[in-house]
MIGUDREN-605647 format. One record per residue: x, y, z of N, C-alpha, C, O in turn. Coordinates in steps of 0.02 Angstrom, whole numbers, padded with zeros to 5 digits, always signed. Each point is the difference from the previous one (the first is absolute). Layout:
REM residues N
XYZXYZXYZXYZ/...
***
This chain:
REM residues 125
+00244-01573-00372+00021+00057-00020-00057+00046+00019+00020+00057+00012/-00089-00066-00005-00043+00045-00003+00014+00040+00084-00005+00061+00007/+00025-00112+00056+00014+00025+00048+00046+00052+00008-00006+00047+00039/+00065-00063-00089+00049+00068-00019-00017+00065-00005+00028+00048+00026/-00081-00050-00063-00027+00068-00029-00042+00007+00050+00005+00061+00011/-00043-00081+00028-00057+00015+00025+00054+00034+00060-00003+00060+00009/+00048-00098+00028+00053+00050+00062+00032+00050-00045-00005+00056+00025/+00035-00055-00083+00040+00051-00021-00034+00068-00054+00035+00044-00025/-00107-00051+00017-00024+00044-00035-00018+00050+00036-00034-00010+00051/+00055+00077-00069-00028+00053+00038-00069+00013+00004-00037+00006-00048/+00016+00000+00132-00055+00032+00004-00004+00069+00040+00054+00025+00016/-00103+00003-00002+00018+00067+00045+00022-00006+00066+00028+00049+00025/-00038-00116+00019+00026-00003+00049+00086-00018-00004+00044+00035+00025/-00038-00072-00048+00074-00009-00023+00034+00047-00017+00049+00013+00036/-00061+00029-00095+00019+00076+00003+00010+00037+00048+00052+00032+00003/-00103-00029+00052+00008+00044+00046+00049-00029+00056+00037+00036+00032/-00041-00096-00025+00049-00026+00039+00072+00011-00027+00047+00021+00034/-00045-00036-00090+00075+00013-00046+00042+00071+00006+00061+00012+00002/-00125+00034+00002+00013+00069-00013+00025+00022+00089+00050+00036+00006/-00077-00053+00042+00007-00014+00072+00073-00024+00002+00042+00041+00021/-00023-00097-00038+00054-00038+00011+00057+00050-00032+00047+00021+00034/-00056-00004-00106+00029+00060-00024+00031+00057+00039+00060+00015-00005/-00102+00015+00044+00019+00053+00031+00018-00020+00067+00039+00038+00029/-00060-00096+00005+00064-00025+00053+00069+00000-00028+00046+00023+00034/-00034-00047-00096+00059-00019-00028+00028+00064-00006+00046+00014+00038/-00067+00026-00079+00034+00076-00013-00012+00035+00071+00026+00054-00013/-00040-00051+00055+00007+00046+00068+00047-00042+00040+00035+00032+00039/-00025-00104-00041+00060-00025+00026+00072+00000-00034+00056-00009+00023/-00081+00021-00089+00071+00004-00034+00040+00087+00015+00059+00020+00001/-00126+00014+00008+00004+00072+00011+00052+00012+00051+00048+00038-00002/-00071-00082+00057+00017-00008+00076+00078-00025-00005+00034+00003+00052/-00009-00024-00103+00070-00034+00009+00053+00057+00002+00058-00006+00019/-00095+00074-00045+00059+00047-00007+00027+00020+00071+00053+00029+00009/-00091-00046+00033+00029+00004+00078+00067-00038-00007+00050+00025+00026/-00045-00087-00062+00065-00049+00006+00056+00028-00047+00057-00024-00002/-00072+00066-00028+00047+00006-00056+00041+00080+00015+00033+00033-00040/-00047-00019+00105+00034+00066+00004-00003+00066-00044+00047+00040-00007/-00118-00034-00026-00007+00046-00051+00018+00072+00004+00028+00038-00040/-00055-00026+00110+00029+00073+00002+00073+00006+00012+00022+00057+00002/+00019-00108+00006+00065+00012+00016+00037+00004-00085+00055+00024-00016/-00096-00051-00019+00053-00007-00074-00060+00048-00029+00007-00017-00059/-00054+00059+00057-00024+00039-00053-00062-00038-00027-00025+00025-00051/+00004-00066+00069-00073-00025-00046-00063+00038+00038+00006+00014+00060/-00062+00003-00094-00033+00014+00010-00050-00051+00056+00012-00060+00008/-00072+00098+00031-00034-00055+00029-00061-00015-00048-00032+00041-00033/+00022-00115+00038-00065-00024-00031-00062+00041-00002-00006+00034+00050/-00037-00029-00089-00063+00043-00005-00029-00041+00065+00002-00060+00009/-00029+00112+00037-00046-00008+00055+00025-00044+00058-00035-00034+00038/+00106+00040-00040+00047-00045+00052-00014+00003+00059-00007-00046+00039/+00001+00132-00027-00005+00011+00070-00074+00001+00033-00017+00005+00059/-00013-00009-00103-00088-00022+00021-00016-00067+00020-00029-00017+00051/+00059-00030-00111-00008-00067+00010+00047-00050+00052-00008-00060+00012/+00068+00118+00018+00042-00025+00049-00008-00032+00054+00046-00028+00031/-00117+00030-00012-00036-00014+00069-00019-00065+00014-00006-00026+00055/-00006-00010-00132-00034-00067-00004+00065-00037-00020+00056+00015-00019/-00099-00079+00033+00069-00058-00009-00010-00027-00073-00015-00060-00006/+00020+00088-00034-00003-00011-00076+00058-00056-00015-00015-00049-00035/+00076+00058+00059+00046-00031-00026+00010-00056+00041+00029-00045-00030/-00043+00033+00093-00027-00060+00034-00052-00043-00021+00002-00061+00006/-00054+00096-00034-00043-00050-00046+00024-00022-00064-00014-00055-00025/+00049+00097+00002+00007-00015-00079+00058-00074+00027-00015-00054-00026/+00060+00054+00060+00040-00048+00021-00044-00055+00010+00001-00044-00043/-00052+00037+00111-00019-00055+00008-00056-00029-00061-00006-00061-00006/-00030+00100-00031-00027-00022-00065+00042-00030-00047-00019-00038-00045/+00081+00057+00057+00043-00041-00055+00043-00057+00019+00037-00030-00038/-00044+00018+00101+00023-00060+00016+00009-00077-00032+00048-00039+00000/-00124+00035-00030-00014-00062-00043+00057+00001-00060+00038-00045-00016/-00045+00109-00009+00049+00008-00062+00068-00017+00012+00034-00036-00036/-00012+00069+00102+00052-00016+00018+00035-00071-00003+00052-00018-00027/-00100-00015+00064+00010-00077+00013+00008-00036-00061+00040-00046-00011/-00077+00068-00021+00004-00027-00083+00066+00003-00037+00033-00037-00036/-00030+00086+00055+00069+00026-00034+00044-00036+00027+00029-00034-00043/-00010+00025+00093+00042-00022+00050+00028-00081-00027+00057-00022-00010/-00124-00008+00004-00014-00069-00016+00039-00022-00072+00031-00052-00012/-00047+00114-00035+00016-00003-00056+00089+00018-00009+00039-00034-00033/-00027+00075+00060+00071+00022+00001+00039-00065+00043+00056-00009-00024/-00067-00024+00065+00015-00058+00021+00036-00046-00056+00054-00030+00003/-00095+00032-00048+00002-00040-00063+00042+00033-00062+00012-00028-00053/+00007+00097+00074+00044+00036-00067-00052+00047-00043+00012+00038-00047/-00072-00056+00079-00047+00048-00062-00010+00073+00054-00015+00003+00060/+00030+00050-00108-00005+00057+00036-00048+00045-00041+00002+00007-00061/-00051+00029+00112-00041+00052-00034+00025+00059-00023+00060+00006-00008/-00099+00042-00003+00031+00073+00007+00045+00019+00052-00017-00013+00057/+00063+00037-00065+00031+00039+00062-00023+00064-00002-00042+00017-00042/+00069+00027+00088-00043+00064+00038+00004+00025-00071+00031-00022-00049/-00081+00087+00060-00003+00055-00064-00070+00009-00018-00041-00003+00045/+00021+00013-00105-00052+00002-00034-00021-00064+00001-00050-00007+00035/+00078-00064-00074-00022-00063-00003-00020-00011+00082-00041-00045+00012/+00064+00078+00035-00028-00027+00069-00076+00022+00019-00041-00032+00034/+00032+00101-00066-00058+00018+00001-00065-00032-00045-00059-00005+00015/+00093-00013-00073-00051-00056-00037+00003-00046+00027-00053-00029-00015/+00093-00015+00061-00027-00057-00001-00053+00003+00075-00041-00041+00020/+00061+00108+00012-00046+00015+00046-00093+00008-00021-00052-00017+00028/+00066+00045-00082-00071+00025-00017-00035-00064-00033-00062-00007+00000/+00102-00034-00026-00034-00069-00032-00027-00040+00068-00058-00020+00010/+00113+00014+00032-00022-00022+00069-00053+00029+00045-00029-00029+00046/+00022+00077-00062-00061+00027+00036-00057-00009-00050-00054-00003+00029/+00051+00000-00078-00053-00021-00039-00020-00059+00000-00061-00006-00005/+00095-00051+00009-00011-00057+00015-00019-00014+00080-00033-00051+00012/+00047+00083+00029-00025+00011+00083-00071+00046-00002-00038+00001+00049/+00027+00030-00103-00074+00040+00004-00033-00056-00040-00058-00008+00019/+00072-00025-00057-00043-00057-00036-00033-00049+00046-00058-00019+00010/+00126+00005+00018-00032-00061+00057-00052+00034+00036-00058-00020-00001/+00082+00081+00039-00055+00026+00062-00056+00017-00036-00053-00012+00028/+00049+00037-00081-00072+00023-00053-00031-00068-00012-00061-00002+00005/+00091-00053-00020-00031-00057-00017-00029-00032+00049-00050-00035-00009/+00093+00048+00092-00031-00044+00060-00075+00051+00018-00054-00029+00010/+00059+00092-00008-00039+00044+00018-00075-00020-00040-00055-00012+00025/+00079+00012-00110-00061+00000-00025-00025-00075+00015-00059-00006+00016/+00099-00052-00020-00044-00066+00014-00036-00002+00064-00051-00035+00010/+00084+00081+00042-00039-00005+00066-00059+00042+00005-00041-00014+00044/+00032+00065-00083-00060+00023+00002-00041-00041-00058-00062+00004+00004/+00086-00036-00049-00054-00047-00036-00016-00047+00047-00060-00009-00003/+00083-00023+00043+00001-00043+00041-00047+00015+00057-00032-00050+00016/+00016+00110+00025-00023+00033+00024-00082+00012-00027-00053-00011+00031/+00062+00034-00094-00064+00021-00039-00044-00089-00013-00061-00009-00003/+00098-00030+00001-00040-00063-00014-00021-00016+00068-00057-00022+00005/+00093+00030+00053-00034-00031+00072-00048+00053+00004-00056-00025+00010/+00055+00086-00015-00059+00035+00016-00060-00029-00043-00055-00005+00028/+00063-00014-00093-00056-00025-00039-00019-00051+00029-00058+00006+00019/+00090-00072+00000-00023-00046+00017-00041+00003+00068-00051-00033+00011/+00082+00081+00037-00055+00019+00069-00047+00040-00021-00041+00006+00045/+00028+00022-00088-00057+00042-00007-00059-00055-00045-00060+00011-00005/+00088-00054-00017-00056-00059-00016-00024-00046+00051-00054-00032+00002/+00096+00032+00034-00016-00036+00056-00049+00022+00055-00011-00037+00048/
***
């Protein structure tokens, strides 16, 4: 249980990674405007749509969401459905990105701690 709290407790690094992933999700979701025919039906463009349009946020968001989609597909084979599209879809992505940020943050913190231990051992020799 201690390892669970160590992995998922927020630290500065985990929060920074989480905010970066949320930005990718927000920008990627904004780039879906191109698929909705928004101009034809009168939808206004999302905030910073033209500025962020040159970056591949939508593709990056999809790439980062592949493990979530695999897990969803496995569960749906057994009749268990997660949230459909819409706001619950965004909540599901936020929870998943916090999970991903926690794992990445824990990995980098553990690697940093191991490097510090190795440097202390080398300095003693």
